[in-house]
PDB file with SEQRES, HELIX, SHEET and CRYST1 records, atoms N, CA, C and O in Angstrom:
SEQRES   1 A   56  UNK UNK UNK UNK UNK UNK UNK UNK UNK UNK UNK UNK UNK          
SEQRES   2 A   56  UNK UNK UNK UNK UNK UNK UNK UNK UNK UNK UNK UNK UNK          
SEQRES   3 A   56  UNK UNK UNK UNK UNK UNK UNK UNK UNK UNK UNK UNK UNK          
SEQRES   4 A   56  UNK UNK UNK UNK UNK UNK UNK UNK UNK UNK UNK UNK UNK          
SEQRES   5 A   56  UNK UNK UNK UNK                                              
HELIX    1 AA1 UNK A    2  UNK A   17  1                                  16    
HELIX    2 AA2 UNK A   21  UNK A   52  1                                  32    
CRYST1    1.000    1.000    1.000  90.00  90.00  90.00 P 1           1          
ATOM      1  N   UNK A   1      96.732 135.859  61.075  1.00  0.00           N  
ATOM      2  CA  UNK A   1      95.569 136.580  60.586  1.00  0.00           C  
ATOM      3  C   UNK A   1      95.645 138.035  61.035  1.00  0.00           C  
ATOM      4  O   UNK A   1      95.354 138.951  60.266  1.00  0.00           O  
ATOM      5  N   UNK A   2      96.033 138.229  62.269  1.00  0.00           N  
ATOM      6  CA  UNK A   2      96.140 139.595  62.774  1.00  0.00           C  
ATOM      7  C   UNK A   2      97.261 140.339  62.051  1.00  0.00           C  
ATOM      8  O   UNK A   2      97.168 141.547  61.833  1.00  0.00           O  
ATOM      9  N   UNK A   3      98.301 139.628  61.686  1.00  0.00           N  
ATOM     10  CA  UNK A   3      99.394 140.245  60.940  1.00  0.00           C  
ATOM     11  C   UNK A   3      98.946 140.739  59.571  1.00  0.00           C  
ATOM     12  O   UNK A   3      99.352 141.814  59.130  1.00  0.00           O  
ATOM     13  N   UNK A   4      98.107 139.954  58.901  1.00  0.00           N  
ATOM     14  CA  UNK A   4      97.568 140.377  57.605  1.00  0.00           C  
ATOM     15  C   UNK A   4      96.673 141.594  57.771  1.00  0.00           C  
ATOM     16  O   UNK A   4      96.706 142.509  56.947  1.00  0.00           O  
ATOM     17  N   UNK A   5      95.868 141.610  58.842  1.00  0.00           N  
ATOM     18  CA  UNK A   5      94.994 142.764  59.081  1.00  0.00           C  
ATOM     19  C   UNK A   5      95.830 144.028  59.291  1.00  0.00           C  
ATOM     20  O   UNK A   5      95.498 145.089  58.764  1.00  0.00           O  
ATOM     21  N   UNK A   6      96.906 143.912  60.056  1.00  0.00           N  
ATOM     22  CA  UNK A   6      97.771 145.070  60.277  1.00  0.00           C  
ATOM     23  C   UNK A   6      98.464 145.507  58.983  1.00  0.00           C  
ATOM     24  O   UNK A   6      98.646 146.700  58.743  1.00  0.00           O  
ATOM     25  N   UNK A   7      98.845 144.541  58.158  1.00  0.00           N  
ATOM     26  CA  UNK A   7      99.470 144.866  56.878  1.00  0.00           C  
ATOM     27  C   UNK A   7      98.525 145.661  55.991  1.00  0.00           C  
ATOM     28  O   UNK A   7      98.917 146.682  55.427  1.00  0.00           O  
ATOM     29  N   UNK A   8      97.287 145.204  55.863  1.00  0.00           N  
ATOM     30  CA  UNK A   8      96.322 145.932  55.040  1.00  0.00           C  
ATOM     31  C   UNK A   8      95.985 147.287  55.639  1.00  0.00           C  
ATOM     32  O   UNK A   8      95.716 148.239  54.907  1.00  0.00           O  
ATOM     33  N   UNK A   9      95.996 147.382  56.963  1.00  0.00           N  
ATOM     34  CA  UNK A   9      95.753 148.667  57.614  1.00  0.00           C  
ATOM     35  C   UNK A   9      96.868 149.655  57.285  1.00  0.00           C  
ATOM     36  O   UNK A   9      96.604 150.826  57.011  1.00  0.00           O  
ATOM     37  N   UNK A  10      98.109 149.184  57.311  1.00  0.00           N  
ATOM     38  CA  UNK A  10      99.224 150.058  56.967  1.00  0.00           C  
ATOM     39  C   UNK A  10      99.191 150.458  55.495  1.00  0.00           C  
ATOM     40  O   UNK A  10      99.526 151.590  55.146  1.00  0.00           O  
ATOM     41  N   UNK A  11      98.788 149.528  54.635  1.00  0.00           N  
ATOM     42  CA  UNK A  11      98.633 149.864  53.214  1.00  0.00           C  
ATOM     43  C   UNK A  11      97.573 150.944  53.044  1.00  0.00           C  
ATOM     44  O   UNK A  11      97.740 151.867  52.247  1.00  0.00           O  
ATOM     45  N   UNK A  12      96.481 150.824  53.797  1.00  0.00           N  
ATOM     46  CA  UNK A  12      95.409 151.824  53.714  1.00  0.00           C  
ATOM     47  C   UNK A  12      95.899 153.193  54.175  1.00  0.00           C  
ATOM     48  O   UNK A  12      95.559 154.209  53.569  1.00  0.00           O  
ATOM     49  N   UNK A  13      96.683 153.227  55.228  1.00  0.00           N  
ATOM     50  CA  UNK A  13      97.192 154.509  55.734  1.00  0.00           C  
ATOM     51  C   UNK A  13      98.134 155.150  54.718  1.00  0.00           C  
ATOM     52  O   UNK A  13      98.027 156.343  54.435  1.00  0.00           O  
ATOM     53  N   UNK A  14      99.052 154.361  54.172  1.00  0.00           N  
ATOM     54  CA  UNK A  14     100.003 154.900  53.195  1.00  0.00           C  
ATOM     55  C   UNK A  14      99.262 155.378  51.943  1.00  0.00           C  
ATOM     56  O   UNK A  14      99.575 156.441  51.408  1.00  0.00           O  
ATOM     57  N   UNK A  15      98.291 154.607  51.478  1.00  0.00           N  
ATOM     58  CA  UNK A  15      97.532 155.001  50.291  1.00  0.00           C  
ATOM     59  C   UNK A  15      96.741 156.281  50.557  1.00  0.00           C  
ATOM     60  O   UNK A  15      96.626 157.134  49.677  1.00  0.00           O  
ATOM     61  N   UNK A  16      96.202 156.416  51.756  1.00  0.00           N  
ATOM     62  CA  UNK A  16      95.442 157.628  52.085  1.00  0.00           C  
ATOM     63  C   UNK A  16      96.356 158.854  52.138  1.00  0.00           C  
ATOM     64  O   UNK A  16      95.966 159.942  51.715  1.00  0.00           O  
ATOM     65  N   UNK A  17      97.569 158.676  52.657  1.00  0.00           N  
ATOM     66  CA  UNK A  17      98.506 159.793  52.734  1.00  0.00           C  
ATOM     67  C   UNK A  17      98.870 160.288  51.332  1.00  0.00           C  
ATOM     68  O   UNK A  17      98.996 161.491  51.102  1.00  0.00           O  
ATOM     69  N   UNK A  18      99.036 159.348  50.402  1.00  0.00           N  
ATOM     70  CA  UNK A  18      99.411 159.730  49.042  1.00  0.00           C  
ATOM     71  C   UNK A  18      98.215 160.081  48.164  1.00  0.00           C  
ATOM     72  O   UNK A  18      98.390 160.411  46.992  1.00  0.00           O  
ATOM     73  N   UNK A  19      97.008 160.015  48.708  1.00  0.00           N  
ATOM     74  CA  UNK A  19      95.833 160.473  47.981  1.00  0.00           C  
ATOM     75  C   UNK A  19      95.113 159.420  47.161  1.00  0.00           C  
ATOM     76  O   UNK A  19      94.266 159.766  46.337  1.00  0.00           O  
ATOM     77  N   UNK A  20      95.419 158.162  47.355  1.00  0.00           N  
ATOM     78  CA  UNK A  20      94.737 157.095  46.630  1.00  0.00           C  
ATOM     79  C   UNK A  20      93.537 156.633  47.457  1.00  0.00           C  
ATOM     80  O   UNK A  20      93.620 155.656  48.201  1.00  0.00           O  
ATOM     81  N   UNK A  21      92.440 157.339  47.316  1.00  0.00           N  
ATOM     82  CA  UNK A  21      91.262 157.082  48.147  1.00  0.00           C  
ATOM     83  C   UNK A  21      90.628 155.727  47.912  1.00  0.00           C  
ATOM     84  O   UNK A  21      90.209 155.069  48.864  1.00  0.00           O  
ATOM     85  N   UNK A  22      90.549 155.296  46.660  1.00  0.00           N  
ATOM     86  CA  UNK A  22      89.929 154.008  46.355  1.00  0.00           C  
ATOM     87  C   UNK A  22      90.726 152.840  46.915  1.00  0.00           C  
ATOM     88  O   UNK A  22      90.164 151.907  47.489  1.00  0.00           O  
ATOM     89  N   UNK A  23      92.036 152.903  46.743  1.00  0.00           N  
ATOM     90  CA  UNK A  23      92.894 151.840  47.271  1.00  0.00           C  
ATOM     91  C   UNK A  23      92.849 151.842  48.798  1.00  0.00           C  
ATOM     92  O   UNK A  23      92.819 150.785  49.427  1.00  0.00           O  
ATOM     93  N   UNK A  24      92.847 153.028  49.381  1.00  0.00           N  
ATOM     94  CA  UNK A  24      92.803 153.131  50.838  1.00  0.00           C  
ATOM     95  C   UNK A  24      91.502 152.550  51.384  1.00  0.00           C  
ATOM     96  O   UNK A  24      91.514 151.849  52.396  1.00  0.00           O  
ATOM     97  N   UNK A  25      90.399 152.831  50.732  1.00  0.00           N  
ATOM     98  CA  UNK A  25      89.108 152.307  51.191  1.00  0.00           C  
ATOM     99  C   UNK A  25      89.058 150.791  51.053  1.00  0.00           C  
ATOM    100  O   UNK A  25      88.561 150.095  51.938  1.00  0.00           O  
ATOM    101  N   UNK A  26      89.578 150.283  49.936  1.00  0.00           N  
ATOM    102  CA  UNK A  26      89.594 148.838  49.737  1.00  0.00           C  
ATOM    103  C   UNK A  26      90.463 148.125  50.752  1.00  0.00           C  
ATOM    104  O   UNK A  26      90.058 147.108  51.314  1.00  0.00           O  
ATOM    105  N   UNK A  27      91.653 148.650  50.990  1.00  0.00           N  
ATOM    106  CA  UNK A  27      92.555 148.028  51.957  1.00  0.00           C  
ATOM    107  C   UNK A  27      91.986 148.124  53.373  1.00  0.00           C  
ATOM    108  O   UNK A  27      92.141 147.194  54.165  1.00  0.00           O  
ATOM    109  N   UNK A  28      91.339 149.223  53.694  1.00  0.00           N  
ATOM    110  CA  UNK A  28      90.744 149.370  55.022  1.00  0.00           C  
ATOM    111  C   UNK A  28      89.599 148.390  55.225  1.00  0.00           C  
ATOM    112  O   UNK A  28      89.442 147.840  56.315  1.00  0.00           O  
ATOM    113  N   UNK A  29      88.796 148.166  54.187  1.00  0.00           N  
ATOM    114  CA  UNK A  29      87.685 147.219  54.332  1.00  0.00           C  
ATOM    115  C   UNK A  29      88.210 145.790  54.470  1.00  0.00           C  
ATOM    116  O   UNK A  29      87.654 145.003  55.236  1.00  0.00           O  
ATOM    117  N   UNK A  30      89.272 145.446  53.740  1.00  0.00           N  
ATOM    118  CA  UNK A  30      89.868 144.117  53.890  1.00  0.00           C  
ATOM    119  C   UNK A  30      90.440 143.959  55.294  1.00  0.00           C  
ATOM    120  O   UNK A  30      90.277 142.910  55.918  1.00  0.00           O  
ATOM    121  N   UNK A  31      91.108 144.995  55.791  1.00  0.00           N  
ATOM    122  CA  UNK A  31      91.674 144.942  57.141  1.00  0.00           C  
ATOM    123  C   UNK A  31      90.570 144.761  58.184  1.00  0.00           C  
ATOM    124  O   UNK A  31      90.743 144.011  59.145  1.00  0.00           O  
ATOM    125  N   UNK A  32      89.451 145.435  58.001  1.00  0.00           N  
ATOM    126  CA  UNK A  32      88.341 145.323  58.948  1.00  0.00           C  
ATOM    127  C   UNK A  32      87.767 143.906  58.952  1.00  0.00           C  
ATOM    128  O   UNK A  32      87.494 143.343  60.012  1.00  0.00           O  
ATOM    129  N   UNK A  33      87.590 143.336  57.765  1.00  0.00           N  
ATOM    130  CA  UNK A  33      87.059 141.974  57.666  1.00  0.00           C  
ATOM    131  C   UNK A  33      88.010 140.977  58.322  1.00  0.00           C  
ATOM    132  O   UNK A  33      87.579 140.118  59.092  1.00  0.00           O  
ATOM    133  N   UNK A  34      89.302 141.089  58.019  1.00  0.00           N  
ATOM    134  CA  UNK A  34      90.281 140.171  58.609  1.00  0.00           C  
ATOM    135  C   UNK A  34      90.337 140.311  60.124  1.00  0.00           C  
ATOM    136  O   UNK A  34      90.494 139.318  60.835  1.00  0.00           O  
ATOM    137  N   UNK A  35      90.209 141.541  60.623  1.00  0.00           N  
ATOM    138  CA  UNK A  35      90.236 141.748  62.072  1.00  0.00           C  
ATOM    139  C   UNK A  35      89.037 141.075  62.742  1.00  0.00           C  
ATOM    140  O   UNK A  35      89.189 140.439  63.785  1.00  0.00           O  
ATOM    141  N   UNK A  36      87.857 141.211  62.155  1.00  0.00           N  
ATOM    142  CA  UNK A  36      86.684 140.593  62.761  1.00  0.00           C  
ATOM    143  C   UNK A  36      86.730 139.070  62.660  1.00  0.00           C  
ATOM    144  O   UNK A  36      86.264 138.379  63.566  1.00  0.00           O  
ATOM    145  N   UNK A  37      87.283 138.542  61.574  1.00  0.00           N  
ATOM    146  CA  UNK A  37      87.463 137.095  61.472  1.00  0.00           C  
ATOM    147  C   UNK A  37      88.429 136.625  62.547  1.00  0.00           C  
ATOM    148  O   UNK A  37      88.205 135.587  63.171  1.00  0.00           O  
ATOM    149  N   UNK A  38      89.505 137.379  62.770  1.00  0.00           N  
ATOM    150  CA  UNK A  38      90.456 137.050  63.833  1.00  0.00           C  
ATOM    151  C   UNK A  38      89.779 137.037  65.201  1.00  0.00           C  
ATOM    152  O   UNK A  38      90.007 136.123  65.994  1.00  0.00           O  
ATOM    153  N   UNK A  39      88.956 138.034  65.482  1.00  0.00           N  
ATOM    154  CA  UNK A  39      88.268 138.100  66.777  1.00  0.00           C  
ATOM    155  C   UNK A  39      87.335 136.908  66.957  1.00  0.00           C  
ATOM    156  O   UNK A  39      87.299 136.313  68.034  1.00  0.00           O  
ATOM    157  N   UNK A  40      86.581 136.550  65.919  1.00  0.00           N  
ATOM    158  CA  UNK A  40      85.659 135.410  65.996  1.00  0.00           C  
ATOM    159  C   UNK A  40      86.430 134.120  66.242  1.00  0.00           C  
ATOM    160  O   UNK A  40      86.032 133.309  67.078  1.00  0.00           O  
ATOM    161  N   UNK A  41      87.530 133.924  65.519  1.00  0.00           N  
ATOM    162  CA  UNK A  41      88.328 132.711  65.713  1.00  0.00           C  
ATOM    163  C   UNK A  41      88.984 132.685  67.095  1.00  0.00           C  
ATOM    164  O   UNK A  41      89.104 131.620  67.700  1.00  0.00           O  
ATOM    165  N   UNK A  42      89.407 133.837  67.594  1.00  0.00           N  
ATOM    166  CA  UNK A  42      89.990 133.910  68.930  1.00  0.00           C  
ATOM    167  C   UNK A  42      88.969 133.526  69.994  1.00  0.00           C  
ATOM    168  O   UNK A  42      89.277 132.753  70.901  1.00  0.00           O  
ATOM    169  N   UNK A  43      87.762 134.058  69.889  1.00  0.00           N  
ATOM    170  CA  UNK A  43      86.716 133.745  70.860  1.00  0.00           C  
ATOM    171  C   UNK A  43      86.348 132.262  70.784  1.00  0.00           C  
ATOM    172  O   UNK A  43      86.178 131.608  71.813  1.00  0.00           O  
ATOM    173  N   UNK A  44      86.224 131.733  69.561  1.00  0.00           N  
ATOM    174  CA  UNK A  44      85.933 130.306  69.403  1.00  0.00           C  
ATOM    175  C   UNK A  44      87.026 129.440  69.996  1.00  0.00           C  
ATOM    176  O   UNK A  44      86.741 128.425  70.632  1.00  0.00           O  
ATOM    177  N   UNK A  45      88.267 129.830  69.794  1.00  0.00           N  
ATOM    178  CA  UNK A  45      89.390 129.077  70.343  1.00  0.00           C  
ATOM    179  C   UNK A  45      89.391 129.116  71.865  1.00  0.00           C  
ATOM    180  O   UNK A  45      89.653 128.102  72.512  1.00  0.00           O  
ATOM    181  N   UNK A  46      89.104 130.268  72.433  1.00  0.00           N  
ATOM    182  CA  UNK A  46      89.055 130.371  73.898  1.00  0.00           C  
ATOM    183  C   UNK A  46      87.915 129.542  74.481  1.00  0.00           C  
ATOM    184  O   UNK A  46      88.079 128.901  75.519  1.00  0.00           O  
ATOM    185  N   UNK A  47      86.766 129.552  73.819  1.00  0.00           N  
ATOM    186  CA  UNK A  47      85.632 128.748  74.297  1.00  0.00           C  
ATOM    187  C   UNK A  47      85.976 127.268  74.257  1.00  0.00           C  
ATOM    188  O   UNK A  47      85.686 126.534  75.202  1.00  0.00           O  
ATOM    189  N   UNK A  48      86.599 126.826  73.159  1.00  0.00           N  
ATOM    190  CA  UNK A  48      86.979 125.412  73.053  1.00  0.00           C  
ATOM    191  C   UNK A  48      88.035 125.038  74.087  1.00  0.00           C  
ATOM    192  O   UNK A  48      88.009 123.937  74.636  1.00  0.00           O  
ATOM    193  N   UNK A  49      88.959 125.949  74.349  1.00  0.00           N  
ATOM    194  CA  UNK A  49      89.999 125.683  75.340  1.00  0.00           C  
ATOM    195  C   UNK A  49      89.398 125.501  76.730  1.00  0.00           C  
ATOM    196  O   UNK A  49      89.757 124.564  77.444  1.00  0.00           O  
ATOM    197  N   UNK A  50      88.494 126.383  77.114  1.00  0.00           N  
ATOM    198  CA  UNK A  50      87.907 126.294  78.446  1.00  0.00           C  
ATOM    199  C   UNK A  50      86.877 125.179  78.536  1.00  0.00           C  
ATOM    200  O   UNK A  50      86.644 124.654  79.625  1.00  0.00           O  
ATOM    201  N   UNK A  51      86.251 124.799  77.417  1.00  0.00           N  
ATOM    202  CA  UNK A  51      85.285 123.701  77.442  1.00  0.00           C  
ATOM    203  C   UNK A  51      85.983 122.364  77.643  1.00  0.00           C  
ATOM    204  O   UNK A  51      85.459 121.486  78.329  1.00  0.00           O  
ATOM    205  N   UNK A  52      87.157 122.205  77.053  1.00  0.00           N  
ATOM    206  CA  UNK A  52      87.916 120.961  77.238  1.00  0.00           C  
ATOM    207  C   UNK A  52      88.580 120.894  78.598  1.00  0.00           C  
ATOM    208  O   UNK A  52      88.733 119.811  79.162  1.00  0.00           O  
ATOM    209  N   UNK A  53      88.969 122.024  79.125  1.00  0.00           N  
ATOM    210  CA  UNK A  53      89.697 122.057  80.376  1.00  0.00           C  
ATOM    211  C   UNK A  53      91.186 122.079  80.096  1.00  0.00           C  
ATOM    212  O   UNK A  53      91.690 121.322  79.266  1.00  0.00           O  
ATOM    213  N   UNK A  54      91.865 122.937  80.784  1.00  0.00           N  
ATOM    214  CA  UNK A  54      93.315 123.061  80.584  1.00  0.00           C  
ATOM    215  C   UNK A  54      94.008 121.884  81.253  1.00  0.00           C  
ATOM    216  O   UNK A  54      93.891 121.700  82.465  1.00  0.00           O  
ATOM    217  N   UNK A  55      94.735 121.079  80.465  1.00  0.00           N  
ATOM    218  CA  UNK A  55      95.375 119.869  80.990  1.00  0.00           C  
ATOM    219  C   UNK A  55      96.871 120.045  81.215  1.00  0.00           C  
ATOM    220  O   UNK A  55      97.485 119.246  81.922  1.00  0.00           O  
ATOM    221  N   UNK A  56      97.455 121.057  80.637  1.00  0.00           N  
ATOM    222  CA  UNK A  56      98.900 121.180  80.794  1.00  0.00           C  
ATOM    223  C   UNK A  56      99.287 122.542  81.212  1.00  0.00           C  
ATOM    224  O   UNK A  56     100.473 122.819  81.391  1.00  0.00           O  
TER     225      UNK A  56                                                      
END                                                                             
């Protein structure tokens, strides 16, 4: 998920450099959404890991 967010972020940067403002804004918003979904899933995963207790 984080890899996809970075990919869209790089697409946004390249599009902005070449002057494609609409594409850059769209790719940046997708990257932002994917990043926040990644953070939420990471926090949920950490909570579940510590709630179960580390066994190995």
